[in-house]
N, C-alpha and C positions, 0 to 999 in steps of 0.2 A: 450646554445640550445644543446649540446652533451648529457649532463645528462637530458635534458627534455627528448627530443626523446627517449634516453634509458628506461626512465621509461614508456613513452608510448608504447613503443613495447611489453616490459615486460608485464605491465598490462592488453596490449590487447590480449596476449598470455595467461594469466591468465583467462581473460573473457571466452574464448573459449576452457580451460581447455586442451590445447595442450601442449607437451612437446617441449622442445628445439628440438629435432631431430623430432618429426612430423613438426613443422614449416619449419627447413631446407629441408626436402624432399620435401615438396610442394613447395618451392620457390624456390630451386636449388642452395642451397648453403650448405655447412659445418655446423654442431652443432655448431663448434669452432666460426665459424663465427657470428652465432645467440648469442652466448654467449657475442661476442664483441660487438655486436649492444646494448646488455641489459646492458653492462657495461659502455656504452659510450667511447670505445675503437675503435669503428667503425660506419660510416653512411652507411645506404643503399644507392645503385644509385636509380635515378629516376625509372628504370623500376623495381627495388626490392622493391620499395616504394608501385608502383601500384599493385604488386603481395600479397603484406601483406596487402595491402586495402581490396583487394577481400577476402582474404582468411580470416580477421576478419569479413569483412562485416561491414565497417568503412570506413568514407570519409578519404582522405588524410590530410586534413586538422585538423583532430582529434590529428595526430602525432606531431604537430607544436603548438597547443593551449597551452599557459601558465595559462590559467583560470582552476585553480585546486580547489578542495575543500577537507575538512579535515570530515570525519563521525565521530559522536558520537560512542558510545559504541553500538554494535548491538549484541544482544542475539540469539543465533540459537538452544538453548536448547532442545526448545519446539519440535525440530524434532532431536531425535536421530540417524536416519536413513540419515541425511541430511549429506553428507561426506565432508571434509574439504575442498575437491576440489572446490565442488558443492557452498558450502559457501561463498569462495575466489571469485570463478565467479560471483556469485550473488553482492557480493559486490563492483564489478567491474563495473556490470552493472547498478547498483543503483547509483555509482558516476556519470559515465556517462550521465544518465538522469537529473542528479540534476547539474552536470556541465552546460548542456546546459539552465538548467530552472534559475539557477541563473545568467549566463552570458546573457541571454536575459532581464532578471530584472535590470541587469545592465547598459546594454545598453539603457534603458529606463529610468534610473536613480530612480528605483523603491528599498526603501530600507524600508520595512514595519517592524515594531517593534511589536512582539509578548508580551503580559504578561500572565503568568497563574493565574488565579484569584483565582484558588483554591489550589495554594501552601501551604498556611498556615492553610488550612483544615487538621488536622491530622487525619489519620485513624488508630483507634485502634483495631476495630473488624470488620468483614462483615457487620454488621449493619448499621454502619457510613455511607457506600458509598450511600445508600439510600438520606440522608441528603445533601451531597455532591453534588450527581447528581443534585436535586432538586435546590441548590443554583448556581450551573453551568447553568441550562436551565434558570433558573429567569436572572441571569446575562447577558446572550444572548439574553433575550427577547424573548423565544421560548416558555414559560408557559410549560404545560403538553400538548402541542396539538399532535398529530403524525406530524412525520418529512418526508417529502416527498423526499428528497434530499440529503443524509448525504454526499455527498462530496461538494455540494455546500455549506452547510453550514460551513463545515472546511475550505473551501477557501475564505470563506468570513471573519473568523474568522482569517484570516493569517496563516493556516496551510497548507503546501503544501503538496498536494497528488499525487501520482506518480503511475499508474497502468503500470504494467508490465504483457506479456502476452507470450513471448517465455521464459517462467520460467518453473521450475519443478513442478509437482503438489503437491510435499509435501509442498512445499511454500505456507504459507498462508499469512501471513503480517509482517510487523515491523514497527518499529517507533524510531527514533532518531533525534538527532540535529546536524544539519550542520554547521560549523565553529563555535561551541557553542553559535549559534544565532537562526538559522532558524528551528522551528520544520517540521519534515516530517515524513508523512506515507506514507509506499510503500504498494502496496497490489497486490494480485493475480487478474488481469483483467479478467480469465477465470472463475471466480467463478459465481455461480447463484446469481442473485441481492440479496435475503435474506442473504445468508451466506458473502458476499462481504461488507452488510450494518453492520453485527454483527462485522465482524472482524476491520472494519475502526474503531468502538467504542471501541473495545478490546482494538487495538494499542493505541486510545486516551487514555484510561486508563493508559497505559503504559507511555504515556508522561507526565500526569498531576497527579495524584494521588500520593499523600504523603504517602506511603505505608511504615508501619514499616518493620524494618528487618525479613524477612521472607524465607522459603525456595520457590524453583522454583513453587512448585504445589500451594502453598498458594497464591503467586503472581499471578499464572492465575487465580485463584477463584476469586480475586480481581478484576481484569480486566473484568472476564465474567460476574461478578456482576454489574460493571459499566455500559457493553454494554446491557444488559436486562433492567437495570432500565434505561437508556437513551433512549432504544427505546419504551419501554413498562412501564412507572411507574406503581409503586404497586399502586398509586390512581387511574388509570387508569384500571388498572386489575381489581379492585373491582368493579368499576362503571360497566364494560362492563359485567362481569360475576356474579356481584352479591356476596353472601355469601357464606360458605363451601358448597360443592354439591358432589354426588356420581358419577353423569354424566354428560359428557359434548358432546355434537354432533358436528360430523364432518363438519357440515355445519357453527356451531358457530367459529369453528377453521380456514375455509376457508376465513369465512368474516373478521376477524380479522388480519388473514396473509396479506388478500388484502388492508385493513386498514394501518396497522401498519409497513408492510415491515419485517415481521419476520417469520422465519421457523416456520413450525406448533410442530414439536419437542421444538423448544424453548418457543413456546407459554405454550405449556402443562407444561415444567418445571416452568416458571412463576406461574401458576397456583398453582403448588405445593410449590414454594416458597413463595408464597403470601398467602398460607393457607386455598385455596378453595379446592383443591384436596389432598388427602392422600399421602403419599409416596407409599401406594400397590397399588393405581389407576394408578400411574406414571409406577411402575412396570408390571401391567396389560397392559397398553398401550402399552408397547413394546413386550410384550409376543404376543398380538393380533396381531400387524402388522409383526410380526416376521413369523409367521405360516400362514399369509395372504399376498401375494406378491402382489396383485391387490390394495388389501388395502394400502400398503406400498408406491406402484407408486402413489397413490394418495395423501399419507400424504406427500413424498417427492417432489411434483411436487411445481415448482416455479410459482406464482401468482402475486408478486407486478408489477405493471404497469410502473411506473415511472423508466426511467433508472437511473444508477448510472455511470455516465462516467465522468472522468476530462477532459474539453477542456481547462482551463485556460492558460497551454502553449502555445496551438495553436493559441488561440487568441491573446497572448502576441506576437507571432511572426508574425502574420499579422499586428498587431497594429506596432510594430517596420518596417515591411516593408513598409506599407502607410506612416509613418512618414519618409522614408529614411534612417533609422538607419542602416538598413541592406540592402543587395542587396537579388536579386531573386536566386541567388546562393545559398548564406549562408541560406536562409529561406529554400530553398530545402535540403539542407544539416540537417538541423534542426528538419524539419517534415519527414525527410526521404519519400519524394514526389520528382515526377519529376518535372523540372521547368514548364514545359508546364502546368501543373495542378494548379500549384502556380500561374502562371499568368491568368488563366482562373477565379480564384477567385477576382481578383485584377479590379473590375467593375469601380470603382470611381476614 
């Protein structure tokens, strides 16, 4: 028990990017006592646990939970300005969310098995991504139609999606396996819907693609290609815009954005990648909006109307509550809502 509590106190401190001295000053003990707490040489009193709970913004039961997980490899190299302290904090935030997610599934005896159906599809070049995406879409029975809700699709395919809102704006998303078994994608929930959709699929590429050994930039290019092909397959790009063209109207781009949930800059890039627009036209596009602020605002507006929100975890909590697997107090803790609002939701 001492080691469990010790680890939890240290992890909570890392989560909040606090030093031992910071914590000591806030709860009224010495830095040496915080060190003893974290080494398992001492246990906080009840009053100190209450202070730690308030300081860290965590329920007291967090410090005594034995349900813990192991994250797979997490790579933050995409964000060189993302400090090690912030990386460690983010990892702890992800772990807390995933521990709660897996704990509620365990309470409901849910044990989903995920199979990567494209793991044997070797990617030798960027052109191979198009074939792999079409294979995955066909295996998932979604053809080449527009996808209205990426999060719902992923969760239906046993991929857990976690949205984080209290995070640095430098964080976009990440993907990993938990306990070497459960695929998880974490995304910044504050993103505009089009950026969130692209990020989700970019991270799905990291999870599923059998990418050859390459540098970080090349790996990112593979995953960007995967996301773009998944959102707006080349066959549909050609169908929507026809053959090679010299000009595209903003009205066409807006209509496509609303239909496929992709940002206008990403659509323009798809037109270049599909051979419809020249690279020079792509350069001209950015020059034009750079010197026209009103046009730039118009181009960067979000217009996709279907929300991208993950609500499966909340549904599972209420399901467990209805089946009397958990108490109102536990549901309140898991959802970070007051007990009265939880009770009001329990109509039947």
